[in-house]
N, C-alpha and C positions, 0 to 999 in steps of 0.2 A: 703604629711596629710591632708586629706577632715577638714575645719573648720567650725563651723558655730555655727550663733550668735541667742542669743535670745531676739528680742528687741520691748520694746511697738514704738509705732506708735501713734502722739498725733492729727496727719491728720485723718487718718484710725479708734483710737480710737481702737483697737485692738493689744495682742501680733503677730508676725511675727521671722516668725525663715526661715533665710535663710542662706543659703551658701556664703562662701567668693565669691567677685567676679560673684552673681550674681545679674540683677535685680530688677527678685519679686524673692516675699518670696515663700516657700518649699510649706509649711505650715502656719497654722495660729487661732487663740485660741482668745477668750474674756478674758480669764485668763490666768496669769503666767502660773500654774503648769500641763496642759494640755497644756502648750507649747516646757515647758524645758519638759514630756514626751514627746513628738512626736517627737522634735532636741533627746536628745537621742534614738528614736526607730532610728530615719535615722543612726547616729552617730559609731551605732553599728552593721549598717551592712554593714557602708561602712566605715571600719578598714582599715590603722591606719587613729583616728577620734581624733577633738577636740569638745566639747560645752561649751559656751561661752557667760551664763547667764550676764547683764544687764540689772543694775539698772533701773528705771521708778522714768527719771529724766523731769517729762513736761517745754517741753523749750529750753531744750537743745539738741546738735546734736550729741555730742559724750560723750556720754552715759559710766559710770566709769563697766569695770567689776565686776562679784558681787558675782558670784564664774564660776567655769566653771569643766568639768567633759573628760576625757581622756580615746581614749577605745586605745590602742596596737594593732597589726596588729594580730593575730591566729597565735599562732606557729604550724609547724607540726608533 
């Protein structure tokens, strides 16, 4: 299963969509909602997958999950 994380970068001052295990962001956005939409689009095209949306907690490395969206494999 593919996992995507939507997190806020204090350093870059932007929201990032990162695939689990990736070093670089797949997508970035200035605001949270567009980042979530980009992550959900990626997840829908890479089923089965889950999007984890993290809280914006400045100065905190491990930010708790605020919301989760899961997409099952398409049935044939």
